[in-house]
N, CA, C and O atoms as a CHARMM CRD file, in Angstrom:
* protein
*
  348
    1    1 MET  N      1.28000 -18.34900  -1.16400 PROA 1      0.00000
    2    1 MET  CA     1.93800 -17.13300  -0.75700 PROA 1      0.00000
    3    1 MET  C      1.40100 -15.97800  -1.59500 PROA 1      0.00000
    4    1 MET  O      1.11900 -16.11900  -2.78500 PROA 1      0.00000
    5    2 ARG  N      1.27400 -14.86500  -0.94900 PROA 2      0.00000
    6    2 ARG  CA     0.92200 -13.64900  -1.67200 PROA 2      0.00000
    7    2 ARG  C      1.85500 -12.54900  -1.20800 PROA 2      0.00000
    8    2 ARG  O      2.42900 -12.62700  -0.12200 PROA 2      0.00000
    9    3 THR  N      2.00000 -11.54900  -2.01300 PROA 3      0.00000
   10    3 THR  CA     2.87100 -10.43200  -1.66900 PROA 3      0.00000
   11    3 THR  C      2.02700  -9.18600  -1.46700 PROA 3      0.00000
   12    3 THR  O      1.23700  -8.80400  -2.33000 PROA 3      0.00000
   13    4 GLU  N      2.21000  -8.55600  -0.30600 PROA 4      0.00000
   14    4 GLU  CA     1.55100  -7.29100  -0.00500 PROA 4      0.00000
   15    4 GLU  C      2.50600  -6.15400  -0.33400 PROA 4      0.00000
   16    4 GLU  O      3.71500  -6.25900  -0.12600 PROA 4      0.00000
   17    5 VAL  N      1.95100  -5.07600  -0.84700 PROA 5      0.00000
   18    5 VAL  CA     2.73100  -3.88100  -1.12200 PROA 5      0.00000
   19    5 VAL  C      2.16800  -2.77000  -0.24500 PROA 5      0.00000
   20    5 VAL  O      0.97400  -2.47200  -0.29300 PROA 5      0.00000
   21    6 GLU  N      3.03200  -2.16600   0.55100 PROA 6      0.00000
   22    6 GLU  CA     2.61400  -1.04800   1.40000 PROA 6      0.00000
   23    6 GLU  C      3.24300   0.23300   0.86100 PROA 6      0.00000
   24    6 GLU  O      4.46200   0.33400   0.72300 PROA 6      0.00000
   25    7 ILE  N      2.40000   1.19400   0.56300 PROA 7      0.00000
   26    7 ILE  CA     2.82600   2.49200   0.05600 PROA 7      0.00000
   27    7 ILE  C      2.58100   3.50900   1.16600 PROA 7      0.00000
   28    7 ILE  O      1.47800   3.58300   1.70600 PROA 7      0.00000
   29    8 THR  N      3.59600   4.28900   1.50700 PROA 8      0.00000
   30    8 THR  CA     3.45000   5.35700   2.50400 PROA 8      0.00000
   31    8 THR  C      3.69700   6.69000   1.82300 PROA 8      0.00000
   32    8 THR  O      4.70800   6.87600   1.14500 PROA 8      0.00000
   33    9 VAL  N      2.76800   7.61300   2.00800 PROA 9      0.00000
   34    9 VAL  CA     2.91800   8.96500   1.47200 PROA 9      0.00000
   35    9 VAL  C      2.74400   9.96200   2.60800 PROA 9      0.00000
   36    9 VAL  O      1.96600   9.73600   3.53500 PROA 9      0.00000
   37   10 ILE  N      3.47400  11.06400   2.52600 PROA 10     0.00000
   38   10 ILE  CA     3.38200  12.14000   3.51100 PROA 10     0.00000
   39   10 ILE  C      2.31200  13.11800   3.03200 PROA 10     0.00000
   40   10 ILE  O      2.31700  13.53600   1.87400 PROA 10     0.00000
   41   11 HSD  N      1.39800  13.47700   3.92600 PROA 11     0.00000
   42   11 HSD  CA     0.24700  14.30800   3.55400 PROA 11     0.00000
   43   11 HSD  C      0.62300  15.60800   2.87100 PROA 11     0.00000
   44   11 HSD  O      0.02400  15.96400   1.85600 PROA 11     0.00000
   45   12 ASP  N      1.59700  16.32200   3.40300 PROA 12     0.00000
   46   12 ASP  CA     1.88400  17.65200   2.84000 PROA 12     0.00000
   47   12 ASP  C      2.56400  17.58600   1.47800 PROA 12     0.00000
   48   12 ASP  O      2.78900  18.62000   0.84900 PROA 12     0.00000
   49   13 ARG  N      2.88900  16.40400   1.02300 PROA 13     0.00000
   50   13 ARG  CA     3.44400  16.24400  -0.33300 PROA 13     0.00000
   51   13 ARG  C      2.35100  16.05800  -1.37500 PROA 13     0.00000
   52   13 ARG  O      2.63200  15.98200  -2.57100 PROA 13     0.00000
   53   14 ILE  N      1.09000  15.98500  -0.91500 PROA 14     0.00000
   54   14 ILE  CA    -0.02400  15.76200  -1.83100 PROA 14     0.00000
   55   14 ILE  C     -0.88800  17.02000  -1.86500 PROA 14     0.00000
   56   14 ILE  O     -1.65400  17.27100  -0.93400 PROA 14     0.00000
   57   15 PRO  N     -0.77100  17.80200  -2.91700 PROA 15     0.00000
   58   15 PRO  CA    -1.62300  18.99700  -3.01600 PROA 15     0.00000
   59   15 PRO  C     -3.10700  18.60900  -2.94000 PROA 15     0.00000
   60   15 PRO  O     -3.57600  17.76200  -3.70000 PROA 15     0.00000
   61   16 GLY  N     -3.82300  19.23100  -2.02600 PROA 16     0.00000
   62   16 GLY  CA    -5.23800  18.90800  -1.84800 PROA 16     0.00000
   63   16 GLY  C     -5.48500  17.77000  -0.87600 PROA 16     0.00000
   64   16 GLY  O     -6.63700  17.46500  -0.56800 PROA 16     0.00000
   65   17 GLY  N     -4.43500  17.13800  -0.38900 PROA 17     0.00000
   66   17 GLY  CA    -4.57400  16.04900   0.57600 PROA 17     0.00000
   67   17 GLY  C     -4.64000  14.67800  -0.06200 PROA 17     0.00000
   68   17 GLY  O     -4.79600  14.55900  -1.27700 PROA 17     0.00000
   69   18 PRO  N     -4.52100  13.64400   0.75500 PROA 18     0.00000
   70   18 PRO  CA    -4.46500  12.26600   0.25800 PROA 18     0.00000
   71   18 PRO  C     -5.66900  11.83900  -0.58200 PROA 18     0.00000
   72   18 PRO  O     -5.52200  11.04300  -1.50900 PROA 18     0.00000
   73   19 GLN  N     -6.85800  12.35900  -0.26500 PROA 19     0.00000
   74   19 GLN  CA    -8.05300  11.91700  -0.99600 PROA 19     0.00000
   75   19 GLN  C     -8.00200  12.26200  -2.47600 PROA 19     0.00000
   76   19 GLN  O     -8.68600  11.63300  -3.28200 PROA 19     0.00000
   77   20 THR  N     -7.20100  13.25300  -2.84100 PROA 20     0.00000
   78   20 THR  CA    -7.11600  13.62800  -4.25300 PROA 20     0.00000
   79   20 THR  C     -6.45600  12.53300  -5.09000 PROA 20     0.00000
   80   20 THR  O     -6.61800  12.49900  -6.31000 PROA 20     0.00000
   81   21 VAL  N     -5.71800  11.64600  -4.43900 PROA 21     0.00000
   82   21 VAL  CA    -5.09200  10.51500  -5.12700 PROA 21     0.00000
   83   21 VAL  C     -5.81400   9.21400  -4.78100 PROA 21     0.00000
   84   21 VAL  O     -6.05100   8.37600  -5.65100 PROA 21     0.00000
   85   22 LEU  N     -6.15900   9.05100  -3.50500 PROA 22     0.00000
   86   22 LEU  CA    -6.78000   7.80300  -3.06900 PROA 22     0.00000
   87   22 LEU  C     -8.14000   7.58500  -3.71000 PROA 22     0.00000
   88   22 LEU  O     -8.44800   6.47500  -4.14400 PROA 22     0.00000
   89   23 GLY  N     -8.95900   8.63100  -3.77700 PROA 23     0.00000
   90   23 GLY  CA   -10.29400   8.51200  -4.36300 PROA 23     0.00000
   91   23 GLY  C    -10.25900   8.02200  -5.79900 PROA 23     0.00000
   92   23 GLY  O    -10.89100   7.01600  -6.12400 PROA 23     0.00000
   93   24 PRO  N     -9.51700   8.73000  -6.68100 PROA 24     0.00000
   94   24 PRO  CA    -9.46100   8.28500  -8.08100 PROA 24     0.00000
   95   24 PRO  C     -8.84600   6.88800  -8.26300 PROA 24     0.00000
   96   24 PRO  O     -9.13700   6.20500  -9.24500 PROA 24     0.00000
   97   25 ALA  N     -7.99600   6.46800  -7.31400 PROA 25     0.00000
   98   25 ALA  CA    -7.38400   5.13600  -7.40300 PROA 25     0.00000
   99   25 ALA  C     -8.29900   4.05500  -6.83700 PROA 25     0.00000
  100   25 ALA  O     -8.00300   2.86600  -6.94700 PROA 25     0.00000
  101   26 GLY  N     -9.41400   4.47200  -6.22700 PROA 26     0.00000
  102   26 GLY  CA   -10.33200   3.49800  -5.64500 PROA 26     0.00000
  103   26 GLY  C     -9.87100   2.94100  -4.32400 PROA 26     0.00000
  104   26 GLY  O    -10.30800   1.86400  -3.91800 PROA 26     0.00000
  105   27 CYS  N     -8.98200   3.66400  -3.63300 PROA 27     0.00000
  106   27 CYS  CA    -8.44000   3.20400  -2.35500 PROA 27     0.00000
  107   27 CYS  C     -9.17300   3.89300  -1.20500 PROA 27     0.00000
  108   27 CYS  O     -8.99300   5.08600  -0.96000 PROA 27     0.00000
  109   28 GLY  N     -9.99900   3.12000  -0.51000 PROA 28     0.00000
  110   28 GLY  CA   -10.75800   3.64500   0.61400 PROA 28     0.00000
  111   28 GLY  C    -10.21200   3.15300   1.93400 PROA 28     0.00000
  112   28 GLY  O     -9.07800   2.68200   2.00500 PROA 28     0.00000
  113   29 PRO  N    -11.01900   3.26100   2.99000 PROA 29     0.00000
  114   29 PRO  CA   -10.57000   2.85500   4.32700 PROA 29     0.00000
  115   29 PRO  C    -10.28700   1.36100   4.46000 PROA 29     0.00000
  116   29 PRO  O     -9.70700   0.92600   5.45400 PROA 29     0.00000
  117   30 ASP  N    -10.69400   0.57700   3.46400 PROA 30     0.00000
  118   30 ASP  CA   -10.38000  -0.85700   3.50500 PROA 30     0.00000
  119   30 ASP  C     -8.89200  -1.11400   3.29500 PROA 30     0.00000
  120   30 ASP  O     -8.38300  -2.15500   3.71000 PROA 30     0.00000
  121   31 VAL  N     -8.18300  -0.17700   2.65400 PROA 31     0.00000
  122   31 VAL  CA    -6.75300  -0.37700   2.37800 PROA 31     0.00000
  123   31 VAL  C     -5.88000   0.79900   2.81800 PROA 31     0.00000
  124   31 VAL  O     -4.65800   0.66600   2.87500 PROA 31     0.00000
  125   32 ALA  N     -6.48000   1.93800   3.12700 PROA 32     0.00000
  126   32 ALA  CA    -5.70700   3.13500   3.47500 PROA 32     0.00000
  127   32 ALA  C     -5.94500   3.51600   4.93100 PROA 32     0.00000
  128   32 ALA  O     -7.08500   3.58200   5.39000 PROA 32     0.00000
  129   33 VAL  N     -4.84900   3.76500   5.65200 PROA 33     0.00000
  130   33 VAL  CA    -4.92400   4.16400   7.05500 PROA 33     0.00000
  131   33 VAL  C     -4.09000   5.41900   7.23600 PROA 33     0.00000
  132   33 VAL  O     -2.89800   5.43700   6.93100 PROA 33     0.00000
  133   34 ALA  N     -4.73600   6.47800   7.74000 PROA 34     0.00000
  134   34 ALA  CA    -4.02600   7.73100   7.99300 PROA 34     0.00000
  135   34 ALA  C     -3.40400   7.69000   9.37300 PROA 34     0.00000
  136   34 ALA  O     -4.02900   7.24600  10.33600 PROA 34     0.00000
  137   35 ASP  N     -2.17900   8.15400   9.46100 PROA 35     0.00000
  138   35 ASP  CA    -1.46800   8.29200  10.73700 PROA 35     0.00000
  139   35 ASP  C     -1.26700   9.78800  10.94700 PROA 35     0.00000
  140   35 ASP  O     -0.26600  10.35700  10.51300 PROA 35     0.00000
  141   36 GLU  N     -2.22100  10.41400  11.61300 PROA 36     0.00000
  142   36 GLU  CA    -2.18700  11.86800  11.78500 PROA 36     0.00000
  143   36 GLU  C     -0.96100  12.31400  12.57400 PROA 36     0.00000
  144   36 GLU  O     -0.45800  13.41700  12.36100 PROA 36     0.00000
  145   37 GLY  N     -0.47600  11.47500  13.47900 PROA 37     0.00000
  146   37 GLY  CA     0.70800  11.82200  14.26100 PROA 37     0.00000
  147   37 GLY  C      1.94900  11.99400  13.40200 PROA 37     0.00000
  148   37 GLY  O      2.79900  12.83700  13.68700 PROA 37     0.00000
  149   38 ASN  N      2.05000  11.19100  12.35000 PROA 38     0.00000
  150   38 ASN  CA     3.19700  11.26900  11.44000 PROA 38     0.00000
  151   38 ASN  C      2.85600  11.98800  10.14600 PROA 38     0.00000
  152   38 ASN  O      3.69600  12.10100   9.25300 PROA 38     0.00000
  153   39 TYR  N      1.62000  12.47700  10.04300 PROA 39     0.00000
  154   39 TYR  CA     1.16600  13.17000   8.82900 PROA 39     0.00000
  155   39 TYR  C      1.37300  12.30700   7.58600 PROA 39     0.00000
  156   39 TYR  O      1.79700  12.79200   6.53700 PROA 39     0.00000
  157   40 SER  N      1.06500  11.01800   7.72800 PROA 40     0.00000
  158   40 SER  CA     1.25800  10.11200   6.59600 PROA 40     0.00000
  159   40 SER  C      0.04600   9.20400   6.44300 PROA 40     0.00000
  160   40 SER  O     -0.78500   9.08200   7.34300 PROA 40     0.00000
  161   41 THR  N     -0.02900   8.57400   5.28400 PROA 41     0.00000
  162   41 THR  CA    -1.05700   7.57400   5.01600 PROA 41     0.00000
  163   41 THR  C     -0.37100   6.33700   4.47400 PROA 41     0.00000
  164   41 THR  O      0.48100   6.42100   3.59100 PROA 41     0.00000
  165   42 ASP  N     -0.75200   5.18000   5.01500 PROA 42     0.00000
  166   42 ASP  CA    -0.25700   3.89200   4.53900 PROA 42     0.00000
  167   42 ASP  C     -1.36200   3.21100   3.74700 PROA 42     0.00000
  168   42 ASP  O     -2.49400   3.09300   4.21700 PROA 42     0.00000
  169   43 ILE  N     -1.02900   2.76800   2.55200 PROA 43     0.00000
  170   43 ILE  CA    -1.96200   2.04900   1.69400 PROA 43     0.00000
  171   43 ILE  C     -1.38600   0.65700   1.47500 PROA 43     0.00000
  172   43 ILE  O     -0.27600   0.51800   0.96100 PROA 43     0.00000
  173   44 THR  N     -2.13100  -0.37100   1.86100 PROA 44     0.00000
  174   44 THR  CA    -1.65200  -1.74400   1.72300 PROA 44     0.00000
  175   44 THR  C     -2.52900  -2.48700   0.73200 PROA 44     0.00000
  176   44 THR  O     -3.73900  -2.61300   0.92200 PROA 44     0.00000
  177   45 LEU  N     -1.89900  -2.97600  -0.32800 PROA 45     0.00000
  178   45 LEU  CA    -2.60700  -3.69900  -1.38600 PROA 45     0.00000
  179   45 LEU  C     -1.85200  -4.96900  -1.73600 PROA 45     0.00000
  180   45 LEU  O     -0.63100  -5.03700  -1.59600 PROA 45     0.00000
  181   46 ASP  N     -2.58100  -5.96700  -2.19000 PROA 46     0.00000
  182   46 ASP  CA    -1.95900  -7.15200  -2.74000 PROA 46     0.00000
  183   46 ASP  C     -1.27900  -6.74700  -4.05000 PROA 46     0.00000
  184   46 ASP  O     -1.79800  -5.90000  -4.77700 PROA 46     0.00000
  185   47 GLU  N     -0.13100  -7.33700  -4.35400 PROA 47     0.00000
  186   47 GLU  CA     0.58700  -6.93200  -5.56100 PROA 47     0.00000
  187   47 GLU  C     -0.20500  -7.18900  -6.83800 PROA 47     0.00000
  188   47 GLU  O      0.11500  -6.62100  -7.88200 PROA 47     0.00000
  189   48 THR  N     -1.23300  -8.03400  -6.77400 PROA 48     0.00000
  190   48 THR  CA    -2.06100  -8.30400  -7.94900 PROA 48     0.00000
  191   48 THR  C     -3.30500  -7.41800  -7.99900 PROA 48     0.00000
  192   48 THR  O     -4.09000  -7.50900  -8.94300 PROA 48     0.00000
  193   49 ASP  N     -3.49000  -6.57000  -7.00100 PROA 49     0.00000
  194   49 ASP  CA    -4.66500  -5.69200  -6.95000 PROA 49     0.00000
  195   49 ASP  C     -4.58900  -4.68000  -8.08500 PROA 49     0.00000
  196   49 ASP  O     -3.57000  -4.01300  -8.26500 PROA 49     0.00000
  197   50 GLU  N     -5.66400  -4.57000  -8.84400 PROA 50     0.00000
  198   50 GLU  CA    -5.67900  -3.66900 -10.00500 PROA 50     0.00000
  199   50 GLU  C     -5.54600  -2.20200  -9.61100 PROA 50     0.00000
  200   50 GLU  O     -5.24000  -1.36600 -10.46100 PROA 50     0.00000
  201   51 ARG  N     -5.77100  -1.87300  -8.33800 PROA 51     0.00000
  202   51 ARG  CA    -5.63100  -0.48300  -7.88700 PROA 51     0.00000
  203   51 ARG  C     -4.17300  -0.06200  -7.72700 PROA 51     0.00000
  204   51 ARG  O     -3.86600   1.12900  -7.77900 PROA 51     0.00000
  205   52 LEU  N     -3.26900  -1.02700  -7.53300 PROA 52     0.00000
  206   52 LEU  CA    -1.86700  -0.69300  -7.28600 PROA 52     0.00000
  207   52 LEU  C     -1.22200   0.06800  -8.44300 PROA 52     0.00000
  208   52 LEU  O     -0.67000   1.14300  -8.20700 PROA 52     0.00000
  209   53 PRO  N     -1.26400  -0.43100  -9.68200 PROA 53     0.00000
  210   53 PRO  CA    -0.63700   0.33700 -10.75800 PROA 53     0.00000
  211   53 PRO  C     -1.29600   1.69800 -10.97200 PROA 53     0.00000
  212   53 PRO  O     -0.62700   2.66300 -11.34200 PROA 53     0.00000
  213   54 LEU  N     -2.60600   1.77500 -10.74100 PROA 54     0.00000
  214   54 LEU  CA    -3.30100   3.05100 -10.88500 PROA 54     0.00000
  215   54 LEU  C     -2.82600   4.03900  -9.82400 PROA 54     0.00000
  216   54 LEU  O     -2.55300   5.20000 -10.12900 PROA 54     0.00000
  217   55 LEU  N     -2.72600   3.57800  -8.58100 PROA 55     0.00000
  218   55 LEU  CA    -2.24500   4.43800  -7.49500 PROA 55     0.00000
  219   55 LEU  C     -0.83500   4.93600  -7.78600 PROA 55     0.00000
  220   55 LEU  O     -0.56100   6.13000  -7.67300 PROA 55     0.00000
  221   56 LEU  N      0.05300   4.03300  -8.15600 PROA 56     0.00000
  222   56 LEU  CA     1.43900   4.42700  -8.44100 PROA 56     0.00000
  223   56 LEU  C      1.51200   5.39700  -9.61100 PROA 56     0.00000
  224   56 LEU  O      2.31600   6.33000  -9.59600 PROA 56     0.00000
  225   57 SER  N      0.68500   5.18500 -10.61600 PROA 57     0.00000
  226   57 SER  CA     0.65000   6.07900 -11.76300 PROA 57     0.00000
  227   57 SER  C      0.18300   7.47200 -11.35300 PROA 57     0.00000
  228   57 SER  O      0.76200   8.47000 -11.78200 PROA 57     0.00000
  229   58 LEU  N     -0.86000   7.54800 -10.52600 PROA 58     0.00000
  230   58 LEU  CA    -1.35700   8.84300 -10.06600 PROA 58     0.00000
  231   58 LEU  C     -0.30800   9.57100  -9.22300 PROA 58     0.00000
  232   58 LEU  O     -0.12300  10.78000  -9.36700 PROA 58     0.00000
  233   59 LEU  N      0.37100   8.84400  -8.35200 PROA 59     0.00000
  234   59 LEU  CA     1.42400   9.46600  -7.53800 PROA 59     0.00000
  235   59 LEU  C      2.53800  10.00100  -8.43000 PROA 59     0.00000
  236   59 LEU  O      3.01000  11.12300  -8.24600 PROA 59     0.00000
  237   60 GLU  N      2.94900   9.18900  -9.39200 PROA 60     0.00000
  238   60 GLU  CA     4.02600   9.58800 -10.29200 PROA 60     0.00000
  239   60 GLU  C      3.62400  10.79500 -11.14300 PROA 60     0.00000
  240   60 GLU  O      4.40600  11.73200 -11.30300 PROA 60     0.00000
  241   61 GLU  N      2.41200  10.77100 -11.68500 PROA 61     0.00000
  242   61 GLU  CA     1.93300  11.88900 -12.51400 PROA 61     0.00000
  243   61 GLU  C      1.95500  13.21000 -11.75700 PROA 61     0.00000
  244   61 GLU  O      2.21500  14.26500 -12.33600 PROA 61     0.00000
  245   62 ARG  N      1.68000  13.14000 -10.46300 PROA 62     0.00000
  246   62 ARG  CA     1.61800  14.34800  -9.63700 PROA 62     0.00000
  247   62 ARG  C      2.96400  14.70000  -9.00400 PROA 62     0.00000
  248   62 ARG  O      3.07300  15.69100  -8.28200 PROA 62     0.00000
  249   63 GLY  N      3.97000  13.90200  -9.27100 PROA 63     0.00000
  250   63 GLY  CA     5.30000  14.16600  -8.72500 PROA 63     0.00000
  251   63 GLY  C      5.40200  13.93200  -7.22800 PROA 63     0.00000
  252   63 GLY  O      6.21600  14.55700  -6.54900 PROA 63     0.00000
  253   64 ILE  N      4.58300  13.03800  -6.72000 PROA 64     0.00000
  254   64 ILE  CA     4.55200  12.74100  -5.28600 PROA 64     0.00000
  255   64 ILE  C      5.49200  11.57300  -5.00500 PROA 64     0.00000
  256   64 ILE  O      5.40800  10.52800  -5.65000 PROA 64     0.00000
  257   65 THR  N      6.38100  11.75800  -4.04300 PROA 65     0.00000
  258   65 THR  CA     7.28800  10.67300  -3.67000 PROA 65     0.00000
  259   65 THR  C      6.59600   9.77600  -2.64100 PROA 65     0.00000
  260   65 THR  O      5.72200  10.22000  -1.89700 PROA 65     0.00000
  261   66 TRP  N      7.00700   8.50800  -2.61600 PROA 66     0.00000
  262   66 TRP  CA     6.42200   7.55600  -1.68500 PROA 66     0.00000
  263   66 TRP  C      7.47200   6.54900  -1.26800 PROA 66     0.00000
  264   66 TRP  O      8.50300   6.38000  -1.91800 PROA 66     0.00000
  265   67 LEU  N      7.17400   5.88400  -0.15600 PROA 67     0.00000
  266   67 LEU  CA     7.99700   4.78200   0.33600 PROA 67     0.00000
  267   67 LEU  C      7.23200   3.50300   0.02800 PROA 67     0.00000
  268   67 LEU  O      6.03600   3.40700   0.30200 PROA 67     0.00000
  269   68 GLU  N      7.92100   2.52400  -0.53900 PROA 68     0.00000
  270   68 GLU  CA     7.27200   1.26500  -0.92600 PROA 68     0.00000
  271   68 GLU  C      7.96500   0.10000  -0.25000 PROA 68     0.00000
  272   68 GLU  O      9.18700  -0.04200  -0.30900 PROA 68     0.00000
  273   69 ARG  N      7.15200  -0.74100   0.40300 PROA 69     0.00000
  274   69 ARG  CA     7.66500  -1.95200   1.04300 PROA 69     0.00000
  275   69 ARG  C      6.86400  -3.14300   0.54000 PROA 69     0.00000
  276   69 ARG  O      5.65200  -3.04600   0.34600 PROA 69     0.00000
  277   70 ARG  N      7.54000  -4.26300   0.32900 PROA 70     0.00000
  278   70 ARG  CA     6.87600  -5.49900  -0.11300 PROA 70     0.00000
  279   70 ARG  C      7.12800  -6.57900   0.92600 PROA 70     0.00000
  280   70 ARG  O      8.23900  -6.74200   1.43100 PROA 70     0.00000
  281   71 ARG  N      6.06200  -7.31400   1.23200 PROA 71     0.00000
  282   71 ARG  CA     6.15400  -8.39200   2.21300 PROA 71     0.00000
  283   71 ARG  C      5.46400  -9.63400   1.66800 PROA 71     0.00000
  284   71 ARG  O      4.36300  -9.55300   1.12400 PROA 71     0.00000
  285   72 ASP  N      6.11100 -10.77600   1.81400 PROA 72     0.00000
  286   72 ASP  CA     5.48600 -12.04300   1.45200 PROA 72     0.00000
  287   72 ASP  C      4.64200 -12.50700   2.63900 PROA 72     0.00000
  288   72 ASP  O      5.09900 -12.48700   3.78200 PROA 72     0.00000
  289   73 ARG  N      3.42300 -12.91900   2.36200 PROA 73     0.00000
  290   73 ARG  CA     2.49600 -13.41300   3.38000 PROA 73     0.00000
  291   73 ARG  C      2.13200 -14.84500   3.05900 PROA 73     0.00000
  292   73 ARG  O      1.75800 -15.17000   1.93200 PROA 73     0.00000
  293   74 PHE  N      2.24700 -15.70000   4.06700 PROA 74     0.00000
  294   74 PHE  CA     1.94100 -17.11700   3.90100 PROA 74     0.00000
  295   74 PHE  C      0.68800 -17.46600   4.69000 PROA 74     0.00000
  296   74 PHE  O      0.46800 -16.93500   5.77800 PROA 74     0.00000
  297   75 THR  N     -0.13000 -18.35600   4.14600 PROA 75     0.00000
  298   75 THR  CA    -1.30200 -18.83400   4.87200 PROA 75     0.00000
  299   75 THR  C     -0.84200 -19.84000   5.92600 PROA 75     0.00000
  300   75 THR  O      0.27300 -20.35700   5.85700 PROA 75     0.00000
  301   76 ASP  N     -1.70100 -20.11100   6.89200 PROA 76     0.00000
  302   76 ASP  CA    -1.36900 -21.11000   7.90700 PROA 76     0.00000
  303   76 ASP  C     -1.10300 -22.46100   7.26600 PROA 76     0.00000
  304   76 ASP  O     -0.21100 -23.19100   7.70000 PROA 76     0.00000
  305   77 GLU  N     -1.86700 -22.79900   6.24000 PROA 77     0.00000
  306   77 GLU  CA    -1.68900 -24.08300   5.55600 PROA 77     0.00000
  307   77 GLU  C     -0.30600 -24.16100   4.89600 PROA 77     0.00000
  308   77 GLU  O      0.35500 -25.19800   4.94600 PROA 77     0.00000
  309   78 GLU  N      0.11300 -23.07800   4.29200 PROA 78     0.00000
  310   78 GLU  CA     1.44000 -23.06000   3.65300 PROA 78     0.00000
  311   78 GLU  C      2.54300 -23.21800   4.69200 PROA 78     0.00000
  312   78 GLU  O      3.52900 -23.91700   4.45800 PROA 78     0.00000
  313   79 LEU  N      2.37600 -22.57300   5.83200 PROA 79     0.00000
  314   79 LEU  CA     3.38400 -22.67500   6.87900 PROA 79     0.00000
  315   79 LEU  C      3.44800 -24.07000   7.46000 PROA 79     0.00000
  316   79 LEU  O      4.53400 -24.57100   7.75200 PROA 79     0.00000
  317   80 GLU  N      2.30000 -24.70600   7.63200 PROA 80     0.00000
  318   80 GLU  CA     2.27400 -26.07200   8.15800 PROA 80     0.00000
  319   80 GLU  C      2.88600 -27.05700   7.17400 PROA 80     0.00000
  320   80 GLU  O      3.50200 -28.03800   7.59100 PROA 80     0.00000
  321   81 ALA  N      2.73100 -26.82100   5.89300 PROA 81     0.00000
  322   81 ALA  CA     3.22100 -27.73500   4.86100 PROA 81     0.00000
  323   81 ALA  C      4.72500 -27.57900   4.61300 PROA 81     0.00000
  324   81 ALA  O      5.35700 -28.48200   4.06600 PROA 81     0.00000
  325   82 ALA  N      5.28800 -26.46400   5.00300 PROA 82     0.00000
  326   82 ALA  CA     6.70400 -26.20400   4.72400 PROA 82     0.00000
  327   82 ALA  C      7.39600 -25.73800   6.00600 PROA 82     0.00000
  328   82 ALA  O      7.58800 -24.54100   6.21700 PROA 82     0.00000
  329   83 HSD  N      7.75700 -26.66600   6.83300 PROA 83     0.00000
  330   83 HSD  CA     8.32500 -26.35000   8.14100 PROA 83     0.00000
  331   83 HSD  C      9.59600 -25.50100   8.05300 PROA 83     0.00000
  332   83 HSD  O      9.90200 -24.76300   8.99000 PROA 83     0.00000
  333   84 LEU  N     10.32700 -25.58900   6.96600 PROA 84     0.00000
  334   84 LEU  CA    11.54800 -24.82000   6.84200 PROA 84     0.00000
  335   84 LEU  C     11.26500 -23.30900   6.72200 PROA 84     0.00000
  336   84 LEU  O     12.14100 -22.50000   7.02900 PROA 84     0.00000
  337   85 LEU  N     10.08800 -22.92800   6.29300 PROA 85     0.00000
  338   85 LEU  CA     9.73800 -21.52400   6.21100 PROA 85     0.00000
  339   85 LEU  C      9.68300 -20.88600   7.59800 PROA 85     0.00000
  340   85 LEU  O      9.94400 -19.69200   7.74500 PROA 85     0.00000
  341   86 VAL  N      9.35100 -21.66800   8.59500 PROA 86     0.00000
  342   86 VAL  CA     9.21700 -21.17200   9.95900 PROA 86     0.00000
  343   86 VAL  C     10.57900 -20.97300  10.60500 PROA 86     0.00000
  344   86 VAL  O     10.75400 -20.05900  11.41000 PROA 86     0.00000
  345   87 VAL  N     11.53200 -21.80700  10.26700 PROA 87     0.00000
  346   87 VAL  CA    12.86500 -21.76900  10.87900 PROA 87     0.00000
  347   87 VAL  C     13.59900 -20.56400  10.50900 PROA 87     0.00000
  348   87 VAL  O     14.73700 -20.37700  10.93900 PROA 87     0.00000
């Protein structure tokens, strides 16, 4: 099992735009998806990814608020081995 952390930030809360935080945190299109319709960006990282604490630190330093969600992800092998997880 691994835990994914999804961070959502609203564009107009980031002076200079999302790249001013995403670039220095090393978060590119592999983990960040912009939703222009909602003026937000979602960044999804594994909780063990070294970029996560850096991203959160940069957001906090700049006074930018964010929404954080955590999800447990299981591999197919883990699900097959533990039938009660599926129920």
